[in-house]
C-alpha positions as CSV (number, residue, x, y, z in Angstrom):
1,M,-23.2,9.8,25.5
2,T,-23.9,7.1,28.5
3,G,-27.3,5.7,28.6
4,D,-28.0,7.5,24.7
5,K,-28.9,5.2,22.1
6,A,-26.0,4.1,19.6
7,L,-26.7,2.7,15.6
8,V,-24.0,0.2,14.8
9,L,-23.6,0.2,11.0
10,G,-21.9,-3.1,9.5
11,A,-23.1,-5.4,13.0
12,S,-22.6,-8.5,11.4
13,G,-19.1,-8.4,10.4
14,F,-15.9,-9.4,12.9
15,L,-15.5,-5.8,14.2
16,G,-19.0,-4.5,14.0
17,S,-20.2,-7.1,16.2
18,H,-17.7,-6.5,18.8
19,V,-18.5,-3.1,19.0
20,V,-22.0,-4.2,19.6
21,K,-21.2,-6.6,22.2
22,A,-19.3,-4.1,24.2
23,L,-22.3,-1.3,23.8
24,V,-24.6,-3.9,25.1
25,A,-22.1,-4.7,27.7
26,A,-22.0,-1.1,28.7
27,G,-25.4,-1.2,29.4
28,R,-26.1,1.1,26.3
29,P,-29.5,1.1,24.0
30,V,-28.4,-0.1,20.9
31,R,-30.1,-0.4,17.1
32,I,-28.4,-2.4,14.6
33,L,-29.2,-2.0,10.9
34,T,-28.4,-5.1,8.4
35,R,-29.4,-6.7,5.1
36,A,-32.3,-9.6,5.3
37,S,-29.5,-11.5,3.9
38,S,-26.9,-10.9,6.7
39,N,-25.8,-13.5,9.1
40,T,-26.4,-11.7,12.4
41,S,-25.6,-15.0,14.7
42,M,-23.0,-13.1,16.8
43,T,-25.2,-10.4,17.9
44,D,-28.7,-12.6,17.8
45,H,-28.6,-13.5,21.6
46,L,-28.2,-9.7,22.6
47,D,-31.2,-7.5,24.1
48,L,-31.0,-4.6,21.3
49,E,-33.4,-3.1,18.7
50,R,-33.1,-4.3,15.2
51,Q,-33.9,-3.1,11.5
52,S,-33.3,-4.5,8.2
53,G,-32.9,-3.0,5.5
54,D,-30.3,-1.4,2.5
55,V,-27.6,0.5,3.8
56,F,-27.4,2.3,0.4
57,D,-30.9,3.4,0.4
58,R,-31.3,6.8,2.2
59,E,-34.3,6.7,3.9
60,T,-33.7,3.6,5.4
61,L,-30.6,5.3,6.9
62,R,-32.8,7.9,8.4
63,R,-34.7,5.9,10.0
64,A,-32.0,4.3,11.5
65,M,-30.4,6.9,12.7
66,D,-33.5,8.2,14.3
67,G,-33.4,8.9,17.7
68,C,-29.5,7.9,18.0
69,A,-27.2,10.1,19.3
70,S,-24.1,8.3,18.1
71,V,-23.4,6.1,15.0
72,F,-20.6,3.6,14.7
73,Y,-19.6,3.2,11.5
74,C,-18.1,-0.2,11.0
75,I,-19.0,-1.6,7.2
76,V,-16.1,-2.3,4.8
77,D,-15.6,-4.6,2.0
78,T,-12.1,-5.9,2.2
79,R,-11.8,-7.8,-0.9
80,S,-8.7,-6.2,-1.7
81,W,-7.9,-9.1,-4.4
82,L,-10.9,-8.0,-6.5
83,R,-9.9,-7.2,-10.0
84,D,-12.5,-5.0,-10.6
85,P,-12.7,-2.5,-8.1
86,T,-15.9,-1.3,-8.7
87,P,-17.3,-3.1,-5.6
88,L,-14.9,-1.5,-3.1
89,Y,-16.0,1.9,-4.5
90,R,-19.4,1.2,-4.3
91,T,-19.2,0.0,-0.3
92,N,-16.4,1.6,0.8
93,V,-16.5,5.3,-0.9
94,D,-20.4,5.9,-2.2
95,G,-21.8,3.8,0.9
96,S,-19.6,5.9,3.7
97,R,-20.2,9.0,1.7
98,L,-24.3,8.3,2.0
99,A,-24.3,7.6,5.7
100,M,-22.3,10.7,6.4
101,E,-24.6,12.7,4.7
102,V,-27.8,10.9,6.2
103,A,-25.5,11.8,9.9
104,L,-24.8,15.2,9.1
105,E,-28.9,16.0,8.3
106,M,-30.3,13.6,11.3
107,G,-27.8,16.0,13.4
108,V,-26.3,12.7,15.2
109,Q,-23.9,13.7,18.1
110,R,-21.1,11.5,17.4
111,F,-19.8,9.6,14.2
112,V,-17.2,7.0,15.0
113,F,-16.0,6.2,11.4
114,T,-13.9,2.9,11.3
115,S,-10.9,3.5,9.0
116,S,-7.8,1.7,8.4
117,I,-4.2,2.1,9.2
118,V,-3.2,1.9,5.2
119,T,-4.5,5.5,5.1
120,I,-1.6,6.6,7.7
121,G,1.5,8.0,5.7
122,L,4.8,5.8,5.7
123,N,7.5,7.9,8.0
124,P,11.0,7.7,7.4
125,S,11.8,6.8,10.9
126,G,9.3,3.4,10.2
127,V,7.0,4.3,12.9
128,S,4.2,6.5,11.7
129,S,1.4,8.3,13.7
130,E,-1.7,10.2,13.0
131,A,0.0,13.0,11.5
132,D,1.5,11.0,9.1
133,E,-0.8,12.2,6.0
134,F,-1.1,9.4,3.1
135,N,2.0,9.3,1.1
136,W,2.3,6.1,-0.9
137,E,-0.4,6.7,-3.9
138,D,2.0,5.5,-6.4
139,Q,2.2,2.3,-4.9
140,A,-1.2,1.7,-3.2
141,P,-3.5,-0.6,-4.8
142,P,-7.4,0.1,-5.3
143,Y,-8.5,-1.4,-2.3
144,V,-6.0,1.3,-0.2
145,M,-7.3,4.1,-2.1
146,T,-11.0,3.5,-1.5
147,R,-10.1,3.6,2.3
148,V,-8.0,6.9,1.7
149,E,-10.9,8.4,-0.1
150,A,-13.5,7.1,2.4
151,E,-11.1,9.0,5.2
152,R,-11.2,12.2,3.5
153,Q,-14.4,12.1,2.8
154,L,-15.2,11.9,6.3
155,F,-12.9,15.3,7.2
156,D,-15.0,17.0,4.7
157,F,-17.9,16.7,6.2
158,R,-16.1,17.4,9.6
159,R,-15.7,20.9,8.0
160,R,-19.4,21.0,6.9
161,G,-20.1,20.4,10.8
162,L,-20.4,16.4,11.1
163,P,-18.7,15.4,14.6
164,G,-16.8,12.7,13.1
165,V,-13.9,10.8,14.8
166,V,-11.8,8.3,12.9
167,C,-10.1,5.2,14.5
168,N,-7.6,3.9,12.3
169,V,-7.6,0.0,12.8
170,A,-5.0,-2.6,12.5
171,T,-5.3,-6.5,11.3
172,T,-7.5,-7.5,13.9
173,F,-7.3,-10.9,15.5
174,G,-9.8,-12.8,18.3
175,G,-12.5,-15.1,18.6
176,H,-16.0,-15.3,17.0
177,D,-14.5,-14.7,13.3
178,Q,-16.9,-15.9,11.4
179,Q,-16.6,-15.4,8.4
180,P,-13.6,-15.5,8.8
181,T,-11.4,-12.6,7.8
182,P,-8.4,-13.3,5.7
183,Q,-6.3,-13.1,8.7
184,G,-8.5,-14.9,10.4
185,Q,-8.3,-17.8,7.8
186,L,-5.0,-17.9,8.4
187,L,-5.5,-18.9,12.1
188,K,-8.1,-21.6,11.0
189,L,-6.0,-23.3,8.8
190,T,-3.5,-23.5,11.6
191,V,-5.8,-24.9,14.1
192,A,-7.0,-27.1,11.5
193,G,-3.1,-28.5,10.5
194,K,-3.5,-27.0,7.2
195,M,-1.2,-24.5,7.4
196,P,2.1,-26.2,7.1
197,V,4.3,-23.0,6.3
198,Y,4.9,-19.7,7.2
199,W,6.7,-16.7,5.5
200,N,8.7,-13.8,7.1
201,T,6.6,-10.7,6.8
202,K,5.4,-8.5,9.5
203,M,2.1,-6.6,10.2
204,S,0.8,-4.3,12.4
205,V,-1.9,-6.1,14.7
206,V,-4.9,-5.4,17.5
207,G,-7.3,-7.7,19.5
208,I,-10.3,-7.5,18.1
209,E,-11.9,-7.1,21.6
210,D,-9.8,-4.0,22.1
211,A,-10.3,-2.3,18.7
212,A,-13.8,-2.6,19.4
213,D,-13.1,-0.9,23.1
214,A,-11.3,2.0,21.3
215,L,-14.3,2.9,19.3
216,L,-16.5,3.2,22.3
217,L,-13.5,5.6,23.9
218,A,-13.3,7.5,20.7
219,E,-17.3,8.2,21.1
220,A,-16.8,9.3,24.5
221,R,-13.2,10.8,24.6
222,G,-12.1,11.3,21.1
223,R,-11.6,14.9,19.8
224,I,-14.0,15.8,16.8
225,G,-12.0,15.8,13.6
226,E,-9.2,13.5,15.3
227,R,-7.6,10.2,14.0
228,Y,-6.2,7.9,16.7
229,I,-4.3,5.0,15.5
230,V,-5.9,1.6,17.2
231,A,-2.8,-0.8,16.5
232,D,-1.2,-2.8,19.1
233,R,2.4,-3.9,17.8
234,M,3.9,-5.5,15.1
235,M,3.6,-9.2,14.9
236,D,5.7,-12.0,12.3
237,V,3.2,-13.8,10.5
238,S,5.3,-16.9,12.3
239,E,4.6,-15.4,15.5
240,A,0.8,-15.8,15.1
241,T,0.6,-19.2,13.4
242,S,3.0,-20.6,16.3
243,K,1.4,-19.1,19.3
244,T,-2.2,-19.9,17.8
245,A,-1.0,-23.4,17.2
246,E,0.6,-23.9,20.9
247,F,-2.8,-22.4,22.2
248,A,-5.0,-24.5,19.8
249,G,-2.9,-28.0,21.2
250,V,-1.5,-28.9,17.4
251,K,1.8,-28.7,15.6
252,P,3.2,-25.0,14.2
253,P,3.8,-24.4,10.9
254,R,7.8,-25.6,10.3
255,L,8.6,-24.9,6.9
256,E,9.7,-21.1,6.4
257,I,8.8,-20.1,2.4
258,P,10.9,-17.0,1.7
259,M,9.5,-13.8,0.5
260,W,10.8,-14.0,-2.8
261,A,9.0,-17.3,-3.1
262,V,5.8,-16.1,-2.0
263,T,5.8,-13.1,-4.6
264,G,6.5,-15.2,-7.4
265,A,3.6,-17.4,-6.1
266,A,1.4,-14.6,-6.1
267,W,2.4,-13.3,-9.1
268,L,1.6,-16.7,-11.0
269,G,-1.2,-17.6,-9.3
270,E,-2.8,-13.9,-9.9
271,K,-1.8,-14.5,-14.1
272,I,-3.4,-17.8,-14.2
273,M,-6.5,-17.2,-12.3
274,H,-7.1,-13.9,-14.2
275,A,-6.8,-15.8,-17.4
276,L,-9.4,-18.0,-16.3
277,D,-11.2,-14.8,-15.3
278,R,-11.5,-15.9,-11.4
279,D,-10.5,-13.7,-8.7
280,T,-7.5,-15.0,-6.0
281,V,-7.0,-14.1,-2.7
282,L,-3.0,-14.1,-2.7
283,T,-2.3,-11.2,-5.2
284,M,0.6,-8.8,-5.8
285,S,-1.5,-6.4,-4.0
286,S,-1.5,-7.9,-1.0
287,I,2.2,-8.5,-1.5
288,V,2.7,-4.6,-1.7
289,L,0.8,-4.2,1.7
290,Q,2.5,-7.0,3.4
291,R,6.0,-5.0,2.4
292,I,5.2,-2.0,3.0
293,M,3.5,-1.3,5.9
294,G,5.8,-0.4,8.9
295,D,4.7,0.3,12.6
296,C,2.7,2.4,14.1
297,D,2.4,4.7,17.3
298,N,-0.4,4.3,19.4
299,S,0.5,6.7,21.9
300,K,-2.3,9.1,21.0
301,A,-5.2,6.8,21.6
302,R,-3.5,5.6,25.2
303,R,-2.9,9.3,26.0
304,E,-6.6,10.9,24.5
305,L,-8.7,7.9,25.1
306,G,-7.6,5.9,27.6
307,W,-7.1,3.0,25.5
308,E,-4.9,-0.1,27.0
309,P,-5.1,-2.6,25.0
310,R,-4.3,-6.5,26.2
311,P,-1.2,-8.7,25.4
312,M,-1.8,-9.8,21.8
313,D,-1.3,-13.4,23.1
314,E,-4.8,-13.1,24.8
315,S,-6.5,-12.4,21.8
316,L,-4.5,-15.3,19.3
317,R,-5.6,-17.5,22.4
318,E,-9.3,-16.6,22.1
319,A,-9.0,-16.9,18.2
320,A,-7.4,-20.5,18.7
321,I,-10.0,-21.6,20.9
322,W,-13.0,-20.2,19.1
323,F,-11.5,-21.9,15.7
324,K,-11.1,-24.9,17.3
325,E,-14.6,-25.3,18.7
326,N,-15.6,-23.8,15.0
327,P,-13.9,-25.6,12.7
């Protein structure tokens, strides 16, 4: 695909903006489609083609995909804490379906779809691979189900001829997390000295630049109709915060909060905030995700794509520097 124009949908997001930068760095002609209200400061300095419009509009998508060999789909609503999941289904399910329909109609050569490791099934061994089909629907919150349904749609469209490749991306860390993401907010608070506590839970992580590299490799080398786990390793929250604090030159969180207390706080906070008709980020759904997700085997991405992620310390260092310079 070298030299062919690529369209990035979701270019104003954390992963999408890094995909754009990686494509431009590789010398690729790039087009992005963003809303007029999107913050595009992460890509404004780059030499690329920009279109503005509604990604939920079919004609807008047709114009955006016209002349593009590949589409990188990086749009996702990650607000898993929403009481009303309607926005999640509209973006993660309905929006992705429309993009797939148009991509099939326009005859793109590759449709690289950003999915999540939450769609990977749980393996009794504690280490899951792409072969493990999703199997914990009875415990999954609505956010997870939107990601599962979106991925299933991709494979339905694959059977209709869409040349789709799926990347199941873990929790991303790194620099230029402008929003920031929920995990980035944790590091931002740590750098600011506003995170005195930590809790003992693990998460599957990957550096944001490494995740972007994996998407480009999936376009070039990925097998159509396959999914690839884009995860580096499991990491404790305590490791993430302590190393970020070290790289930023600040004191790390010192007080460990047991998970039963975190769970209790989430339950009580959710009840109170919902009684006030408000959303809260720390919910029982987030606790479920922290508790249930296990390790993932990335050997398929390494073997088939030639993906070699950097040590996570490099991404944490980049995040620490970014949040220190952008408080």
